[in-house]
C-alpha positions in Angstrom: 0.0 0.0 0.0 2.3 2.7 -1.3 0.1 5.6 -0.2 0.4 4.6 3.4 4.1 3.9 3.2 4.7 7.4 1.8 3.4 8.9 5.1 5.2 6.6 7.5 7.7 9.3 8.5 4.9 11.7 9.4 3.0 9.0 11.2 5.9 8.0 13.4 6.8 11.7 14.1 3.3 12.5 15.2 3.1 9.4 17.4 6.4 10.0 19.0 5.8 13.7 19.7 2.7 13.5 21.8 -0.1 11.2 22.9 -2.8 13.6 21.6 -2.4 16.7 19.4 -4.1 18.8 16.8 -4.6 17.7 13.3 -1.9 18.4 10.7 -2.1 18.4 6.9 0.4 18.3 4.1 0.7 17.5 0.4 2.6 14.5 -1.1 3.9 14.2 -4.6 1.5 13.3 -7.4 -1.4 15.1 -5.9 -1.8 13.1 -2.7 -3.0 15.1 0.3 -2.9 13.9 3.9 -4.4 15.0 7.2 -3.4 13.2 10.4 -3.8 13.2 14.2 -2.3 11.0 16.9 -3.6 9.8 20.2 -3.2 7.0 22.8 -5.4 4.1 22.2 -6.5 1.1 24.3 -5.8 -2.5 23.1 -6.2 -5.9 24.8 -2.4 -5.7 25.4 -2.6 -2.2 27.0 -2.1 1.4 25.8 -0.7 2.0 22.4 0.2 4.9 20.1 -2.3 5.2 17.3 -3.0 7.6 14.4 -6.0 8.5 12.3 -5.2 9.6 8.7 -7.3 11.0 5.9 -5.9 10.7 2.4 -7.2 12.0 -0.9 -5.7 11.7 -4.3 -6.5 14.1 -7.2 -7.4 13.2 -10.8 -9.8 11.0 -12.5 -11.3 8.3 -10.3 -9.9 10.1 -7.2 -10.0 7.9 -4.1 -10.4 9.0 -0.5 -9.3 6.9 2.5 -9.6 6.8 6.3 -6.7 4.9 7.9 -6.5 3.9 11.5 -2.9 2.8 12.4 -1.7 1.0 15.6 2.0 1.3 16.3 3.6 -1.7 18.1 1.1 -4.1 16.6 3.8 -6.6 15.8 4.4 -7.2 19.5 0.7 -7.5 20.5 -0.6 -11.1 21.3 -4.2 -10.6 22.2 -5.6 -9.1 19.0 -5.6 -11.1 15.7 -4.3 -8.5 13.2 -3.5 -11.3 10.8 -7.2 -11.8 10.3 -7.4 -8.4 8.7 -4.3 -8.6 6.6 -4.4 -8.7 2.8 -7.1 -8.9 0.1 -8.0 -12.5 1.1 -8.2 -11.7 4.9 -10.8 -13.8 6.8 -12.2 -10.6 8.3 -12.2 -8.6 5.1 -16.0 -9.0 4.5 -17.0 -8.5 8.2 -18.2 -5.2 9.7 -15.9 -5.1 12.7 -14.8 -1.5 12.6 -16.9 1.4 13.9 -16.0 5.0 13.3 -18.1 7.6 15.2 -18.0 11.4 15.0 -19.7 13.0 18.0 -20.9 16.6 17.7 -21.0 19.2 20.5 -24.8 18.9 20.4 -24.6 15.2 21.4 -25.6 14.0 17.9 -23.3 11.6 16.1 -22.4 10.2 12.7 -21.5 6.5 13.0 -20.5 4.0 10.4 -20.0 0.3 11.2 -17.9 -1.0 8.3 -15.5 -3.6 6.8 -11.9 -2.5 6.3 -8.7 -3.8 4.6 -5.5 -4.1 6.6 -1.8 -4.4 6.2 1.5 -3.7 8.0 2.4 -0.3 6.6 5.7 -0.5 8.5 7.5 -3.3 10.4 5.6 -2.5 13.6 2.6 -0.6 12.4 -0.7 -2.2 11.3 -3.1 0.0 9.3 -6.8 -0.5 8.9 -8.1 1.2 5.8 -11.5 2.3 4.5 -11.5 3.7 0.9 -14.0 4.8 -1.6 -14.2 7.0 -4.7 -14.0 10.5 -3.5 -16.8 12.1 -5.6 -19.4 9.5 -4.7 -21.5 9.4 -1.5 -20.0 6.8 0.7 -19.1 5.9 4.3 -15.8 7.7 3.7 -17.3 11.0 2.5 -20.0 11.0 5.2 -17.3 10.5 7.9 -14.8 13.0 6.6 -17.6 15.6 6.2 -18.5 15.0 9.8 -14.9 15.1 11.0 -14.4 18.5 9.4 -17.6 20.0 10.8 -16.8 23.1 13.0 -18.9 21.6 15.9 -17.4 18.1 15.8 -16.3 17.3 19.4 -14.5 13.9 19.2 -13.8 11.0 16.9 -13.9 7.4 18.2 -12.5 4.5 16.3 -13.2 0.9 17.5 -12.0 -2.3 15.9 -13.4 -5.6 17.2 -11.3 -8.8 17.1 -12.4 -11.3 14.5 -12.6 -14.2 17.0 -13.1 -12.6 20.4 -15.6 -9.7 20.5 -14.4 -8.7 24.0 -11.0 -7.8 22.5 -11.1 -4.4 20.9 -8.8 -1.6 19.7 -10.2 1.8 20.5 -9.0 5.4 20.3 -10.7 8.7 21.0 -9.1 11.2 18.7 -9.2 15.0 19.3 -10.7 17.4 16.7 -8.5 20.4 17.2 -7.5 21.7 13.7 -9.6 19.0 12.0 -11.9 21.5 10.1 -9.0 23.1 8.2 -6.8 20.0 7.9 -9.6 17.7 6.6 -11.1 20.3 4.3 -7.7 21.1 2.9 -7.0 17.4 2.3 -10.4 16.7 0.7 -9.9 19.6 -1.8 -7.6 17.1 -3.5 -10.8 15.2 -4.4 -12.8 18.4 -5.2 -15.0 17.7 -2.2 -17.1 20.6 -0.9 -16.0 22.0 2.5 -17.9 20.8 5.6 -20.4 23.0 7.3 -21.7 23.1 10.9 -24.5 20.7 11.6 
């Protein structure tokens, strides 16, 4: 997954700098734009550094992605990352991931979905949800919600394929998300998010 690998340096820098921080955005070569935030997550093996990344590529058939990455996954024993790995993964068709954006009003946008997965670096496992950027989808609904000025928090939960009691979960901050996510989604010619 080249687009994930291209942002590995930023991912590790964000994770190492702080447990939780504001969103940052930047442009990659070939029209790829990225917005990312880091926070401490909870896993069956204890606390872990995690990141949430929004990526959008320009051009015909532009794709947008939401990527949840868990650093140190290679050493974790109580979550079956391998069940999510690769195009033929046993969990590939199962809706085991929930992404929820909660507004300051108490309302929320929530999507329970299937994801693809891979090791984007030797110790980092990435769960990815992708869709065509110009079509209505789980990705566009969620990114629009994340960028809304009154978004309050983003919660990502991934359930183990075998043991539903074993989950990965992170609550991500929304500071800077409006500008960072909107700037990133411009690469897909997506309209800016508005307050709900």
